[in-house]
N, C-alpha and C positions, 0 to 999 in steps of 0.2 A: 609053970601051969597056973597057979593061984594067981600071979600078978597078971597074966593073959586074961583070965576070967573077970577080974576087976575091970580091966581096961573095957572089955566087951560091954560088961554091964554098964559103966559109965558112958559110953557111947550110945547105948539105948536109951538111957535117962534123958541124955542131952537131946536126942532126936525127937523124943517125945515132947520134951518141953518146947523146943523149937516149933513143932507141928501145932501145939496147943496155943502159942502166941499169934501164929499166923492165921489160925481159925477165928481167933478172938478180934484181931484187927480187922479182918473181913466182915465180922458180925456188926462190929461198931460202924463200919463204913456203910453197910447196907441199911442199918438202923437210921442213920444221919439222913441217907437218901430218902428212905420211906417217911421219915418225918418231915423233909422238906416237901415231898410230893403232897402229903396230908396238908401241909399248910397252904401250898399253892391251890389245892382243890378247894379249901376254904376260902381262899381270897377270891377264886373265879366265882364261887357261889354267891359270895357277897357281891361282887362286881355284877352278876347276873341279876341279883335281886334290886340293885340300884337301877340297873338299867331298865328293868320291868317298871319300876316305880316312876322313872323319868318318862318312860313311853306313856304310862297312864295319865301323868301331869299333863304332857303335852297335848294327849287326845282330848282331854278335858278343855285345855286352853284353845284347842282348835273349834271345840263345840261352843265355848263362850264367845269366841270371835264371830262364828256364824251366826250366833243368836244376836250379839252386838251389832253385826253387820245389818241385820234385819231392823232393830231397833233405830239404827242411826239413819237408815233409808227412811224410816217412818218419821223421825224427828225432821229429816230434811223436807219431806212433803209437807209437814206441819209448818215449819219455818216459812216455806215458799207460799203457803196459804196466808200466813200471818202477813208477810210483806206485801202480798196483793191486797189484803184487806187494809192495810195502813196507806199504801198507794192510792187506794179508792178514796179513803177518807181524806187524805190531802188534797186530791182532785177536786173533792167536794167542798173543801174549805176554801180553795183557791177560787172555785167558781162562785161560791156565796160572796167571798170578799170582793170579787170584781162586781158582781150585781149590787153589793151594797153601796161601794164607792161611787158607782156610776148611775145612781137612781134620782139624780137631779131631774126635776120636772115630771116625775112620774106620779105624783100626788101622795107619796109615801114619806112625807115630812112628819115630824114629831108633833104631838099636841102642843099648843101654844104655851100652857102652864109649864110643862116640862122644858120646852126649848128656852122659856124665860129663865127657869131655875138654872139651866146648865150654862146660859149666857151670863147669868149673875156669877155663878161659880168660877168661869173663866176670866171675868173681869176682876175678881177678888184675888185671883192667882195668876196674874200675867206673866210672871216669869216661869211658871211651872207648866200652864196648860193654855192650849189653843182649843177653840171649838168652831166646828163648821156646821152651822144650822142647817144649811141646805142639804146636807149629807147625814147629819145626826152623828157626827165623829168627834169624839173628845180626844185630843192629842197631850199625851205627856211628853215633855221634853226632856230627853235622856240626860243630858248634861246637868240638870237639876234633880231629877227624879233618882238618879243612881250614883254611887260613888264611882270615881273614874276606873274604868276597866273591869266593872264588876255588875253584878245583878242584885246588889244590896241596896234596898230602897232606903232614901235619907229619911230622917226624922220628919222633916217639912213635908215631904212626898206622902209619907204615911198619914199625917194629918189631913192633908188634902184628899187622900184616897177615901179616908173615912167619911169625910163631908160628901164625897161624890156618891159613896155607897148609899147614904141617906136618901140623896136625890134618886138614885135608881131603885130604891125600895119605896118610893112614894106612890100613890095610888095610880098617877099619871104613867109611871114608868115600870112598875113591878111585874107587868106581863111581857115585857120585851126580852128577847134573846140578846146576849152580849157576845161580841167577838174581840178577843184581846189580841192584837198582833204586833209583834215587834220588828223594828226596822233599824238599819244601821246606814252610815255612809260607805263608800266604797274602800275606805282605808283598811288593810288587812290586820288581823291580830298578830302582833309580834311579842308583846310583853310576856316573858316568862312567868310572872305573877298570874297573869290573866289566864294563860294556858293552863298553869297548875291548878287554878280554880275550878277548871272544867270548862272554860269558854273557849274551846279548842280553835274556832273561827267564827266569823261573823254569823253563820247559821246557827251555832250553838248560843252564841251571846244574846242573840236577838229572841230566840226561842226562851232562853233562861229569864230574860228581863220581862217577857210577856207573862210567864208562869209566876214571876215574883208579883207582879200586878195582879194577876188573877187571884193569886193565894191571899192577898191582902184584901181584896174585895170580899173573898169568902169569909175571912176573918172578921169582916164587917157585916156578917148576915147576908151576903148575896148568895143565893142557892146555886151550888155547883151545877145543875140541871139547866141553869141560864147560860152557863159559860162555855165558850170554845176559845182555845188558845193555839196560836200559831207563830212561827218566825218566818220572816221573808229575806232575811240577810240585807243585801244591797240591792236586792231585785225590784223594789218599787220606790224609787226615789221620786220626791215631790219638787225637788229643787236640782240644779246643776251642782255636781260634786267638784267642779273647777274652782270653787270659792269656798273660803271658811265659812261664809253665812250660808251658803247652800248646804255644806256637809252638816252644820249644826241643824237646819231644819229637816234633813233626812234621818238624824239620830232622834228617834221618838218611839213611844209605844201608843198606839191608837186602840181605843175603845169604841167599836162600832154599835150603835144601838139599833138592831135590826128591825126592819118593819114587821116581820112575822113574830108571832108570839108563841110562847113554849106549848100551849095547850089549844088555844082558839085559832090557830093557823095564821091570821092576819090582824094586826093591830089597827085599830081605828085610828084614821089619819085626819089632820087638819087639813083645809085646803091648801094646794100646793101654791107656793109664791111663783113669780115670773121665772122662767127658765134663765139659768146662768148663761153667759156667754161661752161659746165653745172654748176650750183651751187650745192654745197654739201647739204645734207640733213640738216644739222645744220645750214645752212645759208640760206636755203629756205625761201621764202617769207611766213609767217604765219599770222594769224588774229591777231591784236594787238590793244593797246589803243589808243586813239585821242590824238592830240597835246597838250602839256601842258608844263608849265615850272617847273622843280623841280631841285633844288640845292641838289646834293647827292654825298657820297662818297662811295667806294665799301663796307666799313663796316657798317656805320651808316648814313641811308638816312635823309635827313632834308627836309621835305615837304613844298613847297612853294606855292600850290594851294589847 
């Protein structure tokens, strides 16, 4: 009897122990599941906050894009207006250039003292300068005025420009406007060094050379309000580009002493000389390249720009 009772008590204790272990394992499993759900909820909340922040940032970007779009449209309109103004100025320069070079026989020649001073200046610098008294044009020869393939004025040319500025500031000349125009032959710019210096083609080179001469004139006390600067590339040759001599003549920077003055409208002119003979069709002024240096022979050209 006693032994039987011990067995029953032992079985009861064992059953209670087993039941307690099972309950504890379920509790631990549920706790782990709960903790995992809490972590997932926290992660979901973080993702939601991040998504909300990104959505707000995107909305701000869209608003900025809209504002920038309006600004860009306004900038485009402004650039179009600037291009229109520049084209108008270019057309005006071309018209004034054409009028200036064709004023032979109109009575708008330079006063005799100024004409004589410019003629003496050209005679003293025959390798560097040509002067057309009938048109009031001083031509600086590019091959001597600039280093090859550049817009750098040579020391000899700088000295000559200084003397030229003295003449232009004399009482007989200081009221005249001055148009500085660069020209080239029809040889294209190919030298990497020339392109690297910013002279991308003949338009750039002719304009840069005209600017260089205009700048040196200003350094020698020529008022900038008297100056206009332009580049014509190869569009207005004075000779045929079929020969080396013709190409050399076309490479030039012209300074046109215009008959109109900067304040009084029209300069007082000396009596006009006899009209020059008309130019033949082959020698007529045509559109030509901007000024540049090119070493060339009639048969095999060698580009240096």
